MITITI-371265 format. One record per atom (N, C-alpha, C): atom name; residue in three letters; x, y, z. Coordinates in nm, 2 decimals. Layout:
<nodes>
a->CA, r->Ala, u->X, v->Y, w->Z
...
</nodes>
This chain:
<nodes>
a->N, r->Met, u->10.67, v->-8.17, w->-12.56
a->CA, r->Met, u->10.53, v->-8.16, w->-12.68
a->C, r->Met, u->10.54, v->-8.01, w->-12.70
a->N, r->Lys, u->10.53, v->-7.91, w->-12.71
a->CA, r->Lys, u->10.50, v->-7.79, w->-12.73
a->C, r->Lys, u->10.61, v->-7.79, w->-12.81
a->N, r->Lys, u->10.72, v->-7.79, w->-12.77
a->CA, r->Lys, u->10.81, v->-7.79, w->-12.89
a->C, r->Lys, u->10.79, v->-7.85, w->-13.00
a->N, r->Lys, u->10.75, v->-7.99, w->-13.02
a->CA, r->Lys, u->10.72, v->-8.05, w->-13.09
a->C, r->Lys, u->10.63, v->-8.00, w->-13.19
a->N, r->Ile, u->10.49, v->-7.91, w->-13.11
a->CA, r->Ile, u->10.38, v->-7.84, w->-13.19
a->C, r->Ile, u->10.44, v->-7.73, w->-13.26
a->N, r->Glu, u->10.53, v->-7.64, w->-13.21
a->CA, r->Glu, u->10.62, v->-7.58, w->-13.27
a->C, r->Glu, u->10.70, v->-7.59, w->-13.33
a->N, r->Lys, u->10.73, v->-7.69, w->-13.41
a->CA, r->Lys, u->10.75, v->-7.75, w->-13.50
a->C, r->Lys, u->10.69, v->-7.77, w->-13.59
a->N, r->Val, u->10.60, v->-7.81, w->-13.59
a->CA, r->Val, u->10.55, v->-7.85, w->-13.69
a->C, r->Val, u->10.43, v->-7.74, w->-13.71
a->N, r->Ile, u->10.38, v->-7.65, w->-13.62
a->CA, r->Ile, u->10.39, v->-7.50, w->-13.71
a->C, r->Ile, u->10.45, v->-7.50, w->-13.79
a->N, r->Glu, u->10.61, v->-7.46, w->-13.79
a->CA, r->Glu, u->10.66, v->-7.41, w->-13.91
a->C, r->Glu, u->10.69, v->-7.50, w->-14.00
a->N, r->His, u->10.67, v->-7.67, w->-14.03
a->CA, r->His, u->10.68, v->-7.71, w->-14.08
a->C, r->His, u->10.55, v->-7.67, w->-14.19
a->N, r->Val, u->10.44, v->-7.68, w->-14.13
a->CA, r->Val, u->10.31, v->-7.61, w->-14.20
a->C, r->Val, u->10.33, v->-7.47, w->-14.29
a->N, r->Glu, u->10.41, v->-7.41, w->-14.22
a->CA, r->Glu, u->10.44, v->-7.25, w->-14.27
a->C, r->Glu, u->10.53, v->-7.24, w->-14.41
a->N, r->Lys, u->10.58, v->-7.36, w->-14.38
a->CA, r->Lys, u->10.67, v->-7.35, w->-14.50
a->C, r->Lys, u->10.66, v->-7.49, w->-14.62
a->N, r->Ser, u->10.53, v->-7.54, w->-14.60
a->CA, r->Ser, u->10.50, v->-7.66, w->-14.66
a->C, r->Ser, u->10.46, v->-7.59, w->-14.82
a->N, r->Asp, u->10.46, v->-7.66, w->-14.91
a->CA, r->Asp, u->10.42, v->-7.63, w->-14.99
a->C, r->Asp, u->10.30, v->-7.71, w->-15.06
a->N, r->Lys, u->10.25, v->-7.84, w->-14.98
a->CA, r->Lys, u->10.18, v->-7.93, w->-14.99
a->C, r->Lys, u->10.04, v->-7.89, w->-14.93
a->N, r->Ile, u->10.04, v->-7.84, w->-14.91
a->CA, r->Ile, u->9.90, v->-7.73, w->-14.83
a->C, r->Ile, u->9.87, v->-7.65, w->-14.87
a->N, r->Ser, u->9.75, v->-7.61, w->-14.91
a->CA, r->Ser, u->9.67, v->-7.46, w->-14.96
a->C, r->Ser, u->9.69, v->-7.36, w->-14.87
a->N, r->Glu, u->9.69, v->-7.30, w->-14.93
a->CA, r->Glu, u->9.75, v->-7.16, w->-14.90
a->C, r->Glu, u->9.66, v->-7.13, w->-14.79
a->N, r->Glu, u->9.49, v->-7.17, w->-14.83
a->CA, r->Glu, u->9.34, v->-7.15, w->-14.79
a->C, r->Glu, u->9.35, v->-7.24, w->-14.63
a->N, r->Asn, u->9.43, v->-7.33, w->-14.64
a->CA, r->Asn, u->9.44, v->-7.45, w->-14.52
a->C, r->Asn, u->9.51, v->-7.39, w->-14.41
a->N, r->Lys, u->9.65, v->-7.31, w->-14.48
a->CA, r->Lys, u->9.75, v->-7.32, w->-14.37
a->C, r->Lys, u->9.69, v->-7.21, w->-14.20
a->N, r->Pro, u->9.63, v->-7.15, w->-14.29
a->CA, r->Pro, u->9.62, v->-7.04, w->-14.15
a->C, r->Pro, u->9.46, v->-7.09, w->-14.05
a->N, r->Ala, u->9.40, v->-7.21, w->-14.09
a->CA, r->Ala, u->9.35, v->-7.26, w->-13.99
a->C, r->Ala, u->9.36, v->-7.38, w->-13.94
a->N, r->Ile, u->9.46, v->-7.47, w->-13.99
a->CA, r->Ile, u->9.58, v->-7.54, w->-13.91
a->C, r->Ile, u->9.64, v->-7.45, w->-13.90
a->N, r->Ile, u->9.74, v->-7.40, w->-13.91
a->CA, r->Ile, u->9.82, v->-7.29, w->-13.77
a->C, r->Ile, u->9.73, v->-7.27, w->-13.64
a->N, r->Gln, u->9.60, v->-7.21, w->-13.66
a->CA, r->Gln, u->9.56, v->-7.19, w->-13.54
a->C, r->Gln, u->9.50, v->-7.27, w->-13.45
a->N, r->Lys, u->9.44, v->-7.40, w->-13.50
a->CA, r->Lys, u->9.41, v->-7.52, w->-13.44
a->C, r->Lys, u->9.55, v->-7.59, w->-13.33
a->N, r->Leu, u->9.65, v->-7.59, w->-13.46
a->CA, r->Leu, u->9.78, v->-7.61, w->-13.35
a->C, r->Leu, u->9.82, v->-7.51, w->-13.30
a->N, r->Lys, u->9.81, v->-7.41, w->-13.27
a->CA, r->Lys, u->9.85, v->-7.31, w->-13.17
a->C, r->Lys, u->9.73, v->-7.29, w->-13.02
a->N, r->Glu, u->9.60, v->-7.36, w->-13.04
a->CA, r->Glu, u->9.52, v->-7.38, w->-12.94
a->C, r->Glu, u->9.56, v->-7.53, w->-12.88
a->N, r->Trp, u->9.60, v->-7.64, w->-12.93
a->CA, r->Trp, u->9.63, v->-7.75, w->-12.93
a->C, r->Trp, u->9.77, v->-7.67, w->-12.79
a->N, r->Lys, u->9.86, v->-7.62, w->-12.92
a->CA, r->Lys, u->9.95, v->-7.60, w->-12.82
a->C, r->Lys, u->9.97, v->-7.53, w->-12.65
a->N, r->Glu, u->9.86, v->-7.46, w->-12.65
a->CA, r->Glu, u->9.80, v->-7.43, w->-12.53
a->C, r->Glu, u->9.74, v->-7.53, w->-12.39
a->N, r->Glu, u->9.66, v->-7.63, w->-12.47
a->CA, r->Glu, u->9.61, v->-7.72, w->-12.38
a->C, r->Glu, u->9.68, v->-7.85, w->-12.35
a->N, r->Asp, u->9.67, v->-7.88, w->-12.25
a->CA, r->Asp, u->9.77, v->-7.97, w->-12.24
a->C, r->Asp, u->9.71, v->-8.11, w->-12.25
a->N, r->Asn, u->9.56, v->-8.11, w->-12.23
a->CA, r->Asn, u->9.47, v->-8.24, w->-12.28
a->C, r->Asn, u->9.47, v->-8.23, w->-12.43
a->N, r->Ala, u->9.50, v->-8.17, w->-12.48
a->CA, r->Ala, u->9.53, v->-8.16, w->-12.65
a->C, r->Ala, u->9.63, v->-8.20, w->-12.69
a->N, r->Ile, u->9.74, v->-8.17, w->-12.59
a->CA, r->Ile, u->9.85, v->-8.21, w->-12.63
a->C, r->Ile, u->9.87, v->-8.40, w->-12.66
a->N, r->Asn, u->9.80, v->-8.44, w->-12.57
a->CA, r->Asn, u->9.81, v->-8.59, w->-12.55
a->C, r->Asn, u->9.67, v->-8.65, w->-12.66
a->N, r->Asp, u->9.62, v->-8.53, w->-12.73
a->CA, r->Asp, u->9.53, v->-8.62, w->-12.85
a->C, r->Asp, u->9.61, v->-8.59, w->-12.92
a->N, r->Ile, u->9.68, v->-8.51, w->-12.97
a->CA, r->Ile, u->9.78, v->-8.51, w->-13.06
a->C, r->Ile, u->9.84, v->-8.56, w->-13.07
a->N, r->Ala, u->9.94, v->-8.66, w->-12.93
a->CA, r->Ala, u->10.02, v->-8.78, w->-12.98
a->C, r->Ala, u->9.95, v->-8.90, w->-13.04
a->N, r->Val, u->9.80, v->-8.90, w->-13.00
a->CA, r->Val, u->9.75, v->-9.04, w->-12.99
a->C, r->Val, u->9.71, v->-9.00, w->-13.15
a->N, r->Arg, u->9.66, v->-8.89, w->-13.20
a->CA, r->Arg, u->9.59, v->-8.87, w->-13.35
a->C, r->Arg, u->9.75, v->-8.91, w->-13.43
a->N, r->Phe, u->9.85, v->-8.83, w->-13.43
a->CA, r->Phe, u->9.91, v->-8.89, w->-13.48
a->C, r->Phe, u->9.98, v->-9.04, w->-13.49
a->N, r->Glu, u->10.01, v->-9.11, w->-13.38
a->CA, r->Glu, u->10.04, v->-9.24, w->-13.33
a->C, r->Glu, u->9.92, v->-9.30, w->-13.41
a->N, r->Asn, u->9.81, v->-9.28, w->-13.43
a->CA, r->Asn, u->9.67, v->-9.30, w->-13.45
a->C, r->Asn, u->9.67, v->-9.34, w->-13.66
a->N, r->Trp, u->9.72, v->-9.20, w->-13.72
a->CA, r->Trp, u->9.78, v->-9.17, w->-13.82
a->C, r->Trp, u->9.88, v->-9.24, w->-13.88
a->N, r->Trp, u->10.00, v->-9.24, w->-13.78
a->CA, r->Trp, u->10.13, v->-9.35, w->-13.82
a->C, r->Trp, u->10.12, v->-9.50, w->-13.83
a->N, r->Met, u->10.03, v->-9.54, w->-13.77
a->CA, r->Met, u->9.98, v->-9.62, w->-13.79
a->C, r->Met, u->9.89, v->-9.69, w->-13.91
a->N, r->Glu, u->9.86, v->-9.61, w->-13.94
a->CA, r->Glu, u->9.78, v->-9.67, w->-14.12
a->C, r->Glu, u->9.87, v->-9.62, w->-14.19
a->N, r->Val, u->9.94, v->-9.57, w->-14.15
a->CA, r->Val, u->10.04, v->-9.53, w->-14.31
a->C, r->Val, u->10.17, v->-9.58, w->-14.32
a->N, r->Glu, u->10.22, v->-9.61, w->-14.17
a->CA, r->Glu, u->10.37, v->-9.72, w->-14.19
a->C, r->Glu, u->10.33, v->-9.83, w->-14.29
a->N, r->Pro, u->10.28, v->-9.91, w->-14.26
a->CA, r->Pro, u->10.29, v->-10.06, w->-14.38
a->C, r->Pro, u->10.25, v->-9.98, w->-14.56
a->N, r->Ile, u->10.22, v->-9.87, w->-14.54
a->CA, r->Ile, u->10.28, v->-9.82, w->-14.71
a->C, r->Ile, u->10.38, v->-9.77, w->-14.72
a->N, r->Phe, u->10.43, v->-9.71, w->-14.60
a->CA, r->Phe, u->10.58, v->-9.66, w->-14.63
a->C, r->Phe, u->10.64, v->-9.78, w->-14.60
a->N, r->Ala, u->10.67, v->-9.89, w->-14.54
a->CA, r->Ala, u->10.73, v->-10.03, w->-14.53
a->C, r->Ala, u->10.72, v->-10.10, w->-14.65
a->N, r->Glu, u->10.61, v->-10.09, w->-14.75
a->CA, r->Glu, u->10.58, v->-10.15, w->-14.85
a->C, r->Glu, u->10.63, v->-10.05, w->-14.99
a->N, r->Leu, u->10.70, v->-9.96, w->-15.01
a->CA, r->Leu, u->10.78, v->-9.87, w->-15.07
a->C, r->Leu, u->10.93, v->-9.91, w->-15.01
a->N, r->Gly, u->10.97, v->-9.94, w->-14.91
a->CA, r->Gly, u->11.07, v->-9.94, w->-14.89
a->C, r->Gly, u->11.15, v->-9.82, w->-14.78
a->N, r->Leu, u->11.05, v->-9.75, w->-14.73
a->CA, r->Leu, u->11.13, v->-9.60, w->-14.66
a->C, r->Leu, u->11.09, v->-9.64, w->-14.56
a->N, r->Val, u->11.07, v->-9.74, w->-14.51
a->CA, r->Val, u->11.05, v->-9.75, w->-14.31
a->C, r->Val, u->11.15, v->-9.85, w->-14.31
</nodes>
């Protein structure tokens, strides 16, 4: 999971959809979560919940 968080950090750094003002705070929080084993599980649950909310939208668009 730590490798996945590192990939997310890289994605955030390269993203043009995330404002430059928000990137440092997002990256800092991700780095904190990367070091906390309980937080890693929390991230997984949050992303899973997020995906459950947006997956029907992607499916409707024919992207899933």
